Backbone of each chain as nested JSON, in Angstrom:
{
  "chains": [
    {"id": "A", "residues": [
      {"number": 1, "name": "MET", "atoms": {"N": [-13.646, 2.571, 14.02], "CA": [-13.918, 2.421, 12.494], "C": [-12.296, 2.806, 12.056]}},
      {"number": 2, "name": "LYS", "atoms": {"N": [-12.151, 2.142, 10.829], "CA": [-10.78, 2.307, 9.971], "C": [-10.791, 2.893, 8.722]}},
      {"number": 3, "name": "ALA", "atoms": {"N": [-9.695, 3.386, 8.21], "CA": [-9.71, 3.875, 6.672], "C": [-8.594, 3.126, 6.45]}},
      {"number": 4, "name": "HIS", "atoms": {"N": [-8.724, 2.64, 5.214], "CA": [-7.728, 2.19, 4.311], "C": [-7.256, 3.066, 3.157]}},
      {"number": 5, "name": "VAL", "atoms": {"N": [-6.53, 3.715, 3.108], "CA": [-5.914, 4.427, 1.8], "C": [-4.677, 4.105, 1.092]}},
      {"number": 6, "name": "TRP", "atoms": {"N": [-5.223, 4.038, -0.317], "CA": [-3.8, 3.581, -1.161], "C": [-3.388, 4.88, -2.07]}},
      {"number": 7, "name": "VAL", "atoms": {"N": [-2.088, 5.019, -1.925], "CA": [-1.667, 6.187, -2.789], "C": [-0.742, 5.443, -3.558]}},
      {"number": 8, "name": "MET", "atoms": {"N": [-1.019, 5.639, -5.138], "CA": [0.071, 5.42, -6.025], "C": [0.362, 6.158, -7.162]}},
      {"number": 9, "name": "PRO", "atoms": {"N": [1.499, 6.06, -7.485], "CA": [2.133, 6.906, -8.717], "C": [1.225, 7.004, -9.928]}},
      {"number": 10, "name": "LYS", "atoms": {"N": [0.897, 8.174, -10.199], "CA": [0.001, 8.387, -11.429], "C": [0.626, 7.578, -12.495]}},
      {"number": 11, "name": "ARG", "atoms": {"N": [-0.202, 6.848, -13.498], "CA": [-0.06, 6.045, -14.65], "C": [1.013, 6.961, -15.466]}},
      {"number": 12, "name": "THR", "atoms": {"N": [1.101, 8.164, -15.745], "CA": [1.95, 8.974, -16.539], "C": [3.153, 9.181, -16.086]}},
      {"number": 13, "name": "VAL", "atoms": {"N": [3.307, 8.838, -14.594], "CA": [4.663, 9.077, -13.777], "C": [5.649, 7.985, -13.86]}},
      {"number": 14, "name": "LEU", "atoms": {"N": [6.775, 8.029, -14.039], "CA": [7.742, 7.055, -13.968], "C": [7.6, 6.558, -12.584]}},
      {"number": 15, "name": "ASP", "atoms": {"N": [8.102, 5.069, -12.449], "CA": [7.981, 4.617, -10.821], "C": [9.254, 3.668, -10.829]}},
      {"number": 16, "name": "PRO", "atoms": {"N": [10.391, 4.581, -10.489], "CA": [11.831, 3.874, -10.399], "C": [11.764, 2.925, -9.614]}},
      {"number": 17, "name": "GLN", "atoms": {"N": [10.961, 2.777, -8.39], "CA": [11.08, 1.697, -7.192], "C": [10.52, 0.445, -8.002]}},
      {"number": 18, "name": "GLY", "atoms": {"N": [9.073, 0.783, -8.535], "CA": [8.672, -0.623, -9.086], "C": [9.527, -1.142, -10.454]}},
      {"number": 19, "name": "GLN", "atoms": {"N": [10.053, -0.276, -11.168], "CA": [10.872, -0.749, -12.339], "C": [12.164, -1.451, -11.613]}},
      {"number": 20, "name": "THR", "atoms": {"N": [12.846, -1.183, -10.54], "CA": [14.122, -1.776, -10.261], "C": [13.363, -2.814, -9.501]}},
      {"number": 21, "name": "ILE", "atoms": {"N": [12.266, -3.254, -8.991], "CA": [11.807, -4.428, -8.47], "C": [11.557, -5.466, -9.594]}},
      {"number": 22, "name": "GLN", "atoms": {"N": [10.828, -4.802, -10.716], "CA": [10.583, -5.734, -11.961], "C": [12.037, -6.333, -12.544]}},
      {"number": 23, "name": "HIS", "atoms": {"N": [12.934, -5.38, -12.558], "CA": [14.253, -5.9, -13.054], "C": [15.087, -6.955, -12.179]}},
      {"number": 24, "name": "ALA", "atoms": {"N": [14.708, -6.564, -10.875], "CA": [15.046, -7.718, -10.025], "C": [14.329, -9.152, -10.275]}},
      {"number": 25, "name": "LEU", "atoms": {"N": [13.085, -9.215, -10.361], "CA": [12.359, -10.252, -10.446], "C": [12.949, -11.072, -11.879]}},
      {"number": 26, "name": "ALA", "atoms": {"N": [12.895, -10.198, -12.876], "CA": [13.378, -10.74, -14.193], "C": [14.523, -11.39, -13.989]}},
      {"number": 27, "name": "SER", "atoms": {"N": [15.575, -10.829, -13.064], "CA": [16.963, -11.703, -13.094], "C": [16.87, -12.808, -12.357]}},
      {"number": 28, "name": "LEU", "atoms": {"N": [15.942, -12.743, -11.227], "CA": [15.766, -14.009, -10.551], "C": [14.891, -15.149, -11.117]}},
      {"number": 29, "name": "GLY", "atoms": {"N": [14.495, -14.888, -12.39], "CA": [13.828, -15.809, -13.079], "C": [12.209, -15.647, -13.46]}},
      {"number": 30, "name": "TYR", "atoms": {"N": [11.775, -14.567, -12.917], "CA": [10.27, -14.487, -12.916], "C": [9.875, -13.313, -13.841]}},
      {"number": 31, "name": "ALA", "atoms": {"N": [10.154, -14.053, -15.169], "CA": [10.082, -13.252, -16.442], "C": [8.625, -12.994, -16.615]}},
      {"number": 32, "name": "ALA", "atoms": {"N": [7.625, -13.599, -16.046], "CA": [6.204, -13.583, -16.215], "C": [5.777, -12.296, -15.673]}},
      {"number": 33, "name": "VAL", "atoms": {"N": [6.634, -11.621, -14.577], "CA": [6.254, -10.595, -14.26], "C": [6.565, -9.171, -15.035]}},
      {"number": 34, "name": "SER", "atoms": {"N": [5.535, -8.696, -15.732], "CA": [5.889, -7.772, -16.694], "C": [5.805, -6.439, -16.4]}},
      {"number": 35, "name": "ASP", "atoms": {"N": [5.588, -5.946, -15.051], "CA": [5.236, -4.705, -14.764], "C": [5.105, -4.575, -13.495]}},
      {"number": 36, "name": "VAL", "atoms": {"N": [5.674, -3.835, -12.576], "CA": [5.503, -3.523, -10.941], "C": [5.328, -2.378, -10.733]}},
      {"number": 37, "name": "ARG", "atoms": {"N": [4.247, -1.741, -10.079], "CA": [4.121, -0.28, -9.495], "C": [4.007, -0.495, -8.114]}},
      {"number": 38, "name": "GLN", "atoms": {"N": [4.834, 0.383, -7.468], "CA": [4.862, 0.313, -6.11], "C": [3.948, 1.676, -5.468]}},
      {"number": 39, "name": "GLY", "atoms": {"N": [3.218, 1.807, -4.622], "CA": [2.555, 2.496, -4.033], "C": [2.713, 2.432, -2.415]}},
      {"number": 40, "name": "LYS", "atoms": {"N": [2.032, 3.17, -1.712], "CA": [1.821, 3.476, -0.284], "C": [0.38, 2.929, 0.289]}},
      {"number": 41, "name": "PHE", "atoms": {"N": [0.537, 2.205, 1.209], "CA": [-0.912, 1.815, 1.832], "C": [-0.922, 2.278, 3.259]}},
      {"number": 42, "name": "PHE", "atoms": {"N": [-1.878, 3.006, 3.739], "CA": [-1.989, 3.485, 5.132], "C": [-3.506, 2.922, 5.593]}},
      {"number": 43, "name": "VAL", "atoms": {"N": [-3.292, 2.338, 7.048], "CA": [-4.479, 2.181, 7.87], "C": [-4.314, 3.181, 8.929]}},
      {"number": 44, "name": "LEU", "atoms": {"N": [-5.388, 3.952, 9.121], "CA": [-5.721, 4.911, 9.897], "C": [-6.964, 4.485, 10.97]}},
      {"number": 45, "name": "ASN", "atoms": {"N": [-6.841, 4.844, 12.12], "CA": [-7.581, 4.38, 13.068], "C": [-8.544, 5.63, 13.428]}},
      {"number": 46, "name": "LEU", "atoms": {"N": [-9.784, 5.521, 13.175], "CA": [-10.674, 6.623, 13.423], "C": [-11.524, 6.603, 14.732]}},
      {"number": 47, "name": "ASP", "atoms": {"N": [-11.452, 7.611, 15.692], "CA": [-12.227, 7.315, 16.691], "C": [-13.302, 8.342, 16.918]}},
      {"number": 48, "name": "GLY", "atoms": {"N": [-14.593, 8.157, 16.931], "CA": [-15.78, 9.423, 17.287], "C": [-15.955, 9.953, 15.807]}},
      {"number": 49, "name": "TRP", "atoms": {"N": [-16.028, 9.655, 14.745], "CA": [-16.408, 10.084, 13.66], "C": [-17.673, 9.399, 13.151]}},
      {"number": 50, "name": "SER", "atoms": {"N": [-18.536, 10.025, 12.805], "CA": [-19.62, 9.064, 12.002], "C": [-19.103, 8.619, 10.683]}},
      {"number": 51, "name": "ARG", "atoms": {"N": [-19.992, 7.767, 9.778], "CA": [-19.261, 7.042, 8.564], "C": [-19.427, 8.339, 7.587]}},
      {"number": 52, "name": "ASP", "atoms": {"N": [-20.134, 9.347, 7.6], "CA": [-20.222, 10.262, 6.718], "C": [-18.976, 11.393, 6.946]}},
      {"number": 53, "name": "GLU", "atoms": {"N": [-18.782, 11.738, 8.439], "CA": [-17.723, 12.568, 8.493], "C": [-16.523, 11.851, 8.308]}},
      {"number": 54, "name": "ALA", "atoms": {"N": [-16.443, 10.597, 8.683], "CA": [-15.122, 9.607, 8.381], "C": [-14.989, 9.639, 6.62]}},
      {"number": 55, "name": "GLN", "atoms": {"N": [-15.877, 9.57, 5.908], "CA": [-15.544, 9.915, 4.306], "C": [-15.279, 11.161, 4.155]}},
      {"number": 56, "name": "ALA", "atoms": {"N": [-15.825, 12.151, 4.684], "CA": [-15.359, 13.48, 4.139], "C": [-14.004, 13.782, 4.728]}},
      {"number": 57, "name": "GLN", "atoms": {"N": [-13.672, 13.407, 6.2], "CA": [-12.325, 13.851, 6.557], "C": [-11.191, 13.003, 6.091]}},
      {"number": 58, "name": "VAL", "atoms": {"N": [-11.404, 11.855, 5.69], "CA": [-10.646, 11.083, 5.135], "C": [-10.116, 11.511, 3.523]}},
      {"number": 59, "name": "GLU", "atoms": {"N": [-11.157, 11.794, 2.922], "CA": [-10.883, 12.55, 1.687], "C": [-9.875, 13.565, 1.839]}},
      {"number": 60, "name": "LYS", "atoms": {"N": [-10.141, 14.648, 2.783], "CA": [-9.321, 15.75, 3.048], "C": [-7.812, 15.341, 3.394]}},
      {"number": 61, "name": "ILE", "atoms": {"N": [-7.843, 14.346, 4.213], "CA": [-6.552, 14.115, 4.892], "C": [-5.559, 13.428, 3.755]}},
      {"number": 62, "name": "SER", "atoms": {"N": [-6.476, 12.409, 2.875], "CA": [-5.883, 11.778, 1.749], "C": [-5.251, 12.964, 0.811]}},
      {"number": 63, "name": "LYS", "atoms": {"N": [-5.96, 14.19, 0.337], "CA": [-5.519, 15.056, -0.466], "C": [-4.571, 16.059, 0.076]}},
      {"number": 64, "name": "GLU", "atoms": {"N": [-4.698, 16.301, 1.327], "CA": [-3.782, 17.406, 1.898], "C": [-2.682, 16.807, 2.525]}},
      {"number": 65, "name": "VAL", "atoms": {"N": [-2.605, 15.712, 3.089], "CA": [-1.397, 15.217, 3.722], "C": [-0.785, 13.99, 2.938]}},
      {"number": 66, "name": "LEU", "atoms": {"N": [-1.614, 12.876, 2.72], "CA": [-0.94, 11.557, 2.266], "C": [-0.519, 11.491, 0.789]}},
      {"number": 67, "name": "THR", "atoms": {"N": [-1.233, 12.178, 0.084], "CA": [-0.841, 12.225, -1.377], "C": [-0.285, 13.694, -2.075]}},
      {"number": 68, "name": "ASN", "atoms": {"N": [0.786, 13.323, -2.927], "CA": [1.453, 14.629, -3.515], "C": [0.709, 14.54, -4.956]}},
      {"number": 69, "name": "LEU", "atoms": {"N": [-0.39, 15.276, -4.822], "CA": [-1.502, 15.143, -6.278], "C": [-0.611, 15.392, -7.441]}},
      {"number": 70, "name": "VAL", "atoms": {"N": [0.431, 16.041, -7.462], "CA": [0.857, 16.236, -8.841], "C": [1.51, 15.072, -9.534]}},
      {"number": 71, "name": "ILE", "atoms": {"N": [2.014, 14.099, -8.306], "CA": [2.388, 13.003, -9.201], "C": [1.772, 11.618, -8.667]}},
      {"number": 72, "name": "GLU", "atoms": {"N": [0.984, 11.652, -7.697], "CA": [0.253, 10.404, -7.278], "C": [-1.388, 10.804, -7.213]}},
      {"number": 73, "name": "GLU", "atoms": {"N": [-1.754, 9.661, -7.041], "CA": [-3.384, 9.84, -7.144], "C": [-3.561, 8.66, -5.793]}},
      {"number": 74, "name": "PHE", "atoms": {"N": [-5.055, 8.748, -5.202], "CA": [-5.338, 8.141, -4.12], "C": [-6.779, 7.505, -4.177]}},
      {"number": 75, "name": "ARG", "atoms": {"N": [-6.943, 6.391, -3.438], "CA": [-8.367, 5.928, -3.242], "C": [-8.174, 5.42, -1.822]}},
      {"number": 76, "name": "PHE", "atoms": {"N": [-9.674, 5.387, -1.362], "CA": [-9.878, 5.18, 0.071], "C": [-11.056, 4.501, 0.283]}},
      {"number": 77, "name": "GLU", "atoms": {"N": [-11.029, 3.891, 1.455], "CA": [-12.22, 3.131, 1.991], "C": [-12.514, 3.169, 3.376]}},
      {"number": 78, "name": "ILE", "atoms": {"N": [-13.627, 3.362, 3.872], "CA": [-13.793, 3.35, 5.139], "C": [-14.404, 1.948, 5.788]}},
      {"number": 79, "name": "VAL", "atoms": {"N": [-14.009, 1.312, 6.633], "CA": [-14.224, 0.052, 7.17], "C": [-14.354, -0.014, 8.554]}},
      {"number": 80, "name": "ASP", "atoms": {"N": [-15.277, -0.838, 8.943], "CA": [-15.626, -0.901, 10.465], "C": [-14.638, -1.685, 11.248]}}
    ]},
    {"id": "B", "residues": [
      {"number": 1, "name": "MET", "atoms": {"N": [-3.451, -10.773, -16.029], "CA": [-3.97, -10.92, -14.767], "C": [-2.721, -10.236, -13.924]}},
      {"number": 2, "name": "LYS", "atoms": {"N": [-3.38, -9.727, -12.549], "CA": [-2.358, -9.078, -11.63], "C": [-2.568, -9.355, -10.515]}},
      {"number": 3, "name": "ALA", "atoms": {"N": [-1.566, -9.004, -9.493], "CA": [-1.519, -9.237, -8.083], "C": [-1.6, -8.196, -7.362]}},
      {"number": 4, "name": "HIS", "atoms": {"N": [-2.243, -8.038, -6.241], "CA": [-1.958, -6.904, -5.528], "C": [-1.317, -7.213, -4.031]}},
      {"number": 5, "name": "VAL", "atoms": {"N": [-0.458, -6.982, -3.697], "CA": [0.254, -7.142, -2.46], "C": [0.712, -6.051, -1.566]}},
      {"number": 6, "name": "TRP", "atoms": {"N": [0.164, -6.365, -0.502], "CA": [0.258, -5.562, 0.846], "C": [1.361, -5.796, 1.833]}},
      {"number": 7, "name": "VAL", "atoms": {"N": [2.182, -5.139, 2.089], "CA": [3.361, -5.261, 2.807], "C": [3.224, -4.354, 4.063]}},
      {"number": 8, "name": "MET", "atoms": {"N": [3.25, -4.823, 5.381], "CA": [2.872, -3.903, 6.495], "C": [3.888, -4.365, 7.657]}},
      {"number": 9, "name": "PRO", "atoms": {"N": [4.408, -3.139, 8.299], "CA": [5.297, -3.5, 9.662], "C": [4.374, -4.672, 10.314]}},
      {"number": 10, "name": "LYS", "atoms": {"N": [5.198, -5.347, 11.051], "CA": [4.363, -6.28, 11.967], "C": [3.789, -5.261, 13.153]}},
      {"number": 11, "name": "ARG", "atoms": {"N": [2.744, -5.792, 13.602], "CA": [2.249, -5.062, 14.764], "C": [3.174, -4.998, 16.265]}},
      {"number": 12, "name": "THR", "atoms": {"N": [3.967, -5.944, 16.098], "CA": [5.02, -5.64, 17.415], "C": [6.191, -4.592, 17.026]}},
      {"number": 13, "name": "VAL", "atoms": {"N": [6.179, -4.252, 15.688], "CA": [7.182, -3.377, 15.318], "C": [7.047, -2.011, 15.313]}},
      {"number": 14, "name": "LEU", "atoms": {"N": [7.565, -0.996, 15.921], "CA": [7.382, 0.673, 15.733], "C": [7.428, 1.003, 14.32]}},
      {"number": 15, "name": "ASP", "atoms": {"N": [6.307, 1.972, 14.041], "CA": [6.126, 2.249, 12.691], "C": [6.493, 3.964, 12.781]}},
      {"number": 16, "name": "PRO", "atoms": {"N": [7.622, 4.391, 12.807], "CA": [7.826, 5.707, 12.845], "C": [7.318, 6.526, 11.931]}},
      {"number": 17, "name": "GLN", "atoms": {"N": [7.082, 6.304, 10.731], "CA": [6.434, 6.979, 9.573], "C": [5.129, 7.015, 9.662]}},
      {"number": 18, "name": "GLY", "atoms": {"N": [4.502, 6.062, 10.25], "CA": [2.801, 6.261, 10.788], "C": [2.87, 7.354, 11.749]}},
      {"number": 19, "name": "GLN", "atoms": {"N": [3.647, 6.861, 12.764], "CA": [3.725, 8.041, 14.159], "C": [3.843, 9.381, 13.486]}},
      {"number": 20, "name": "THR", "atoms": {"N": [4.86, 9.558, 12.748], "CA": [4.967, 10.863, 12.314], "C": [3.867, 11.633, 11.716]}},
      {"number": 21, "name": "ILE", "atoms": {"N": [3.067, 10.726, 10.66], "CA": [1.836, 11.343, 10.101], "C": [0.83, 11.555, 11.091]}},
      {"number": 22, "name": "GLN", "atoms": {"N": [0.718, 10.575, 12.052], "CA": [-0.322, 10.762, 13.233], "C": [-0.1, 12.068, 14.106]}},
      {"number": 23, "name": "HIS", "atoms": {"N": [1.157, 12.147, 14.163], "CA": [1.258, 13.46, 14.906], "C": [1.118, 14.488, 14.253]}},
      {"number": 24, "name": "ALA", "atoms": {"N": [1.358, 14.508, 12.898], "CA": [1.406, 15.903, 11.982], "C": [-0.454, 15.9, 11.892]}},
      {"number": 25, "name": "LEU", "atoms": {"N": [-1.033, 14.914, 11.535], "CA": [-2.586, 14.902, 11.54], "C": [-3.076, 15.64, 12.888]}},
      {"number": 26, "name": "ALA", "atoms": {"N": [-2.849, 15.327, 13.805], "CA": [-2.85, 15.851, 15.057], "C": [-2.891, 17.131, 15.124]}},
      {"number": 27, "name": "SER", "atoms": {"N": [-1.678, 17.449, 15.089], "CA": [-1.236, 19.146, 14.796], "C": [-2.104, 20.125, 13.97]}},
      {"number": 28, "name": "LEU", "atoms": {"N": [-2.761, 19.345, 12.991], "CA": [-3.713, 19.736, 11.861], "C": [-5.167, 19.902, 12.489]}},
      {"number": 29, "name": "GLY", "atoms": {"N": [-5.387, 19.365, 13.721], "CA": [-6.678, 19.434, 14.175], "C": [-7.584, 17.934, 14.002]}},
      {"number": 30, "name": "TYR", "atoms": {"N": [-6.914, 16.893, 13.412], "CA": [-7.458, 15.907, 13.204], "C": [-6.932, 14.971, 14.157]}},
      {"number": 31, "name": "ALA", "atoms": {"N": [-7.719, 15.426, 15.574], "CA": [-7.636, 14.387, 16.586], "C": [-8.169, 13.142, 16.781]}},
      {"number": 32, "name": "ALA", "atoms": {"N": [-9.143, 12.866, 15.915], "CA": [-9.862, 11.706, 15.744], "C": [-9.063, 10.447, 15.064]}},
      {"number": 33, "name": "VAL", "atoms": {"N": [-7.937, 10.882, 14.698], "CA": [-6.985, 9.792, 13.998], "C": [-6.257, 9.369, 14.969]}},
      {"number": 34, "name": "SER", "atoms": {"N": [-6.52, 8.147, 15.632], "CA": [-5.779, 7.953, 16.89], "C": [-4.426, 7.124, 16.661]}},
      {"number": 35, "name": "ASP", "atoms": {"N": [-4.284, 6.395, 15.413], "CA": [-3.305, 5.582, 15.068], "C": [-3.366, 5.661, 13.487]}},
      {"number": 36, "name": "VAL", "atoms": {"N": [-1.935, 5.551, 13.127], "CA": [-1.843, 5.488, 11.697], "C": [-0.435, 4.488, 11.313]}},
      {"number": 37, "name": "ARG", "atoms": {"N": [-0.81, 3.623, 10.544], "CA": [0.235, 2.676, 10.277], "C": [0.457, 2.558, 8.699]}},
      {"number": 38, "name": "GLN", "atoms": {"N": [1.714, 2.834, 8.381], "CA": [2.263, 3.015, 6.933], "C": [2.805, 1.718, 6.394]}},
      {"number": 39, "name": "GLY", "atoms": {"N": [2.457, 1.275, 5.061], "CA": [2.832, 0.104, 4.595], "C": [3.111, 0.377, 3.238]}},
      {"number": 40, "name": "LYS", "atoms": {"N": [3.404, -0.439, 2.249], "CA": [3.643, -0.524, 0.842], "C": [2.572, -1.572, 0.224]}},
      {"number": 41, "name": "PHE", "atoms": {"N": [2.393, -0.923, -0.99], "CA": [1.186, -1.534, -1.954], "C": [2.092, -1.817, -3.01]}},
      {"number": 42, "name": "PHE", "atoms": {"N": [1.919, -3.11, -3.542], "CA": [2.42, -3.492, -5.263], "C": [1.501, -4.009, -6.082]}},
      {"number": 43, "name": "VAL", "atoms": {"N": [1.388, -3.432, -7.333], "CA": [0.703, -4.117, -8.443], "C": [1.364, -4.624, -9.409]}},
      {"number": 44, "name": "LEU", "atoms": {"N": [1.282, -6.112, -9.351], "CA": [2.234, -6.766, -10.259], "C": [1.495, -7.148, -11.481]}},
      {"number": 45, "name": "ASN", "atoms": {"N": [1.744, -6.926, -12.602], "CA": [1.374, -7.172, -13.817], "C": [1.716, -8.796, -14.263]}},
      {"number": 46, "name": "LEU", "atoms": {"N": [0.938, -9.756, -14.585], "CA": [1.457, -11.152, -14.476], "C": [1.178, -11.589, -15.845]}},
      {"number": 47, "name": "ASP", "atoms": {"N": [2.053, -11.984, -16.844], "CA": [1.792, -12.465, -18.182], "C": [2.026, -14.217, -18.06]}},
      {"number": 48, "name": "GLY", "atoms": {"N": [0.903, -14.864, -18.381], "CA": [1.302, -16.378, -18.894], "C": [1.295, -17.265, -17.932]}},
      {"number": 49, "name": "TRP", "atoms": {"N": [0.851, -17.189, -16.575], "CA": [0.678, -17.7, -15.608], "C": [-0.788, -18.248, -15.589]}},
      {"number": 50, "name": "SER", "atoms": {"N": [-1.0, -19.589, -15.08], "CA": [-2.24, -19.999, -14.476], "C": [-2.605, -19.349, -13.34]}},
      {"number": 51, "name": "ARG", "atoms": {"N": [-3.746, -19.279, -12.869], "CA": [-4.283, -18.717, -11.613], "C": [-3.431, -19.33, -10.315]}},
      {"number": 52, "name": "ASP", "atoms": {"N": [-3.413, -20.738, -10.443], "CA": [-2.615, -21.679, -9.484], "C": [-1.149, -21.269, -9.443]}},
      {"number": 53, "name": "GLU", "atoms": {"N": [-0.515, -21.399, -10.554], "CA": [0.89, -20.851, -10.752], "C": [1.161, -19.33, -9.976]}},
      {"number": 54, "name": "ALA", "atoms": {"N": [0.079, -18.34, -10.363], "CA": [0.268, -16.973, -9.822], "C": [0.25, -17.117, -8.521]}},
      {"number": 55, "name": "GLN", "atoms": {"N": [-0.807, -18.016, -7.784], "CA": [-0.965, -17.837, -6.361], "C": [0.412, -18.456, -5.923]}},
      {"number": 56, "name": "ALA", "atoms": {"N": [1.094, -19.402, -6.272], "CA": [2.365, -19.846, -5.751], "C": [3.532, -19.017, -5.89]}},
      {"number": 57, "name": "GLN", "atoms": {"N": [3.759, -18.315, -7.137], "CA": [4.624, -17.85, -7.462], "C": [4.665, -16.306, -6.612]}},
      {"number": 58, "name": "VAL", "atoms": {"N": [3.277, -15.626, -6.694], "CA": [3.261, -14.404, -5.866], "C": [3.6, -14.625, -4.72]}},
      {"number": 59, "name": "GLU", "atoms": {"N": [3.155, -15.786, -3.923], "CA": [3.638, -15.921, -2.433], "C": [5.034, -15.817, -2.608]}},
      {"number": 60, "name": "LYS", "atoms": {"N": [5.82, -16.801, -3.449], "CA": [7.301, -16.631, -3.35], "C": [7.95, -15.461, -3.351]}},
      {"number": 61, "name": "ILE", "atoms": {"N": [7.587, -14.642, -4.358], "CA": [7.995, -13.149, -4.579], "C": [7.821, -12.393, -3.31]}},
      {"number": 62, "name": "SER", "atoms": {"N": [6.723, -12.561, -2.73], "CA": [6.42, -11.644, -1.712], "C": [7.181, -12.029, -0.405]}},
      {"number": 63, "name": "LYS", "atoms": {"N": [7.528, -13.308, -0.413], "CA": [8.423, -13.724, 0.907], "C": [9.895, -13.413, 0.567]}},
      {"number": 64, "name": "GLU", "atoms": {"N": [10.257, -13.611, -0.769], "CA": [11.662, -13.546, -0.977], "C": [12.084, -12.104, -1.485]}},
      {"number": 65, "name": "VAL", "atoms": {"N": [11.281, -11.407, -1.849], "CA": [11.676, -9.892, -2.425], "C": [10.908, -8.849, -1.895]}},
      {"number": 66, "name": "LEU", "atoms": {"N": [9.809, -8.78, -1.801], "CA": [8.899, -7.81, -1.365], "C": [9.184, -7.568, 0.288]}},
      {"number": 67, "name": "THR", "atoms": {"N": [9.233, -8.633, 0.994], "CA": [8.585, -8.434, 2.421], "C": [10.11, -8.691, 3.045]}},
      {"number": 68, "name": "ASN", "atoms": {"N": [10.618, -8.072, 4.054], "CA": [11.461, -8.482, 5.082], "C": [10.83, -9.096, 6.478]}},
      {"number": 69, "name": "LEU", "atoms": {"N": [10.871, -10.366, 6.195], "CA": [9.957, -11.126, 7.149], "C": [10.373, -10.833, 8.521]}},
      {"number": 70, "name": "VAL", "atoms": {"N": [11.473, -10.276, 9.028], "CA": [11.817, -10.075, 10.374], "C": [10.855, -8.919, 10.803]}},
      {"number": 71, "name": "ILE", "atoms": {"N": [10.361, -7.884, 10.046], "CA": [9.924, -6.855, 10.543], "C": [8.636, -6.302, 9.916]}},
      {"number": 72, "name": "GLU", "atoms": {"N": [8.272, -7.119, 8.63], "CA": [6.993, -6.889, 8.107], "C": [6.224, -8.307, 7.644]}},
      {"number": 73, "name": "GLU", "atoms": {"N": [4.993, -7.974, 7.498], "CA": [4.308, -9.268, 7.205], "C": [3.563, -8.888, 5.918]}},
      {"number": 74, "name": "PHE", "atoms": {"N": [2.858, -9.695, 5.148], "CA": [2.236, -9.544, 3.973], "C": [0.857, -10.317, 3.524]}},
      {"number": 75, "name": "ARG", "atoms": {"N": [0.12, -9.733, 2.696], "CA": [-0.926, -10.575, 2.113], "C": [-0.895, -10.183, 0.839]}},
      {"number": 76, "name": "PHE", "atoms": {"N": [-1.515, -11.048, -0.002], "CA": [-1.854, -10.653, -1.407], "C": [-3.252, -11.141, -1.966]}},
      {"number": 77, "name": "GLU", "atoms": {"N": [-3.368, -10.584, -3.107], "CA": [-4.591, -11.324, -3.735], "C": [-4.173, -11.238, -5.245]}},
      {"number": 78, "name": "ILE", "atoms": {"N": [-5.036, -12.435, -6.204], "CA": [-4.82, -12.494, -7.685], "C": [-6.105, -12.043, -8.018]}},
      {"number": 79, "name": "VAL", "atoms": {"N": [-6.052, -11.124, -8.985], "CA": [-7.195, -10.36, -9.646], "C": [-6.916, -10.482, -11.168]}},
      {"number": 80, "name": "ASP", "atoms": {"N": [-8.165, -10.39, -11.741], "CA": [-8.125, -10.772, -13.327], "C": [-8.0, -9.33, -13.832]}}
    ]}
  ]
}
C-alpha cells in the first residue's frame, strides 16, 4: 500500500518560490501563467498496515512530521 | 483553468531527503513506512489558454523550467 501526501503553503502565506517561478515564466513569455504555488509531494511505501490503520497513521505522520502546520496545510490519499 | 505538476526524483536517483524522512519516521516508531520519496508539486493558474494550448504549454514549462530532466521526471494534469 502507498500513501500520497501533498503539503502546500497556506493560502494566506506568501510563497516566494512560487512567485519566483511565476516571474521567470512571465519573462520567458508565458504571461498566461498568472500564479504559481509550490508545495511538496511525498510517496510513502506502507507495509503491514490495514487501510484503516494507514488512514490514521498517515494523518498523524502528515501532521507531526511532514507539515509545518503554522504555515502549511496537507492532504493525503491511501492507494493500493 | 489550473495545471497540477508533479516533479519526482527518477527511480534510479538517490533521494536523500526522502531517506532522511524515512529514518526519522523509523526512529519515531513508524517502522511500517518502508520507503519515502519526496518530490515537488506545483499548482499553476492559467488565464486565456484553451485546454489544448494548456496541455502543450504546460508540457513545455514542465520540461524547460520545473524539471531537471537529468535527475527528475514529471507528470501533469490540466484541471478546470
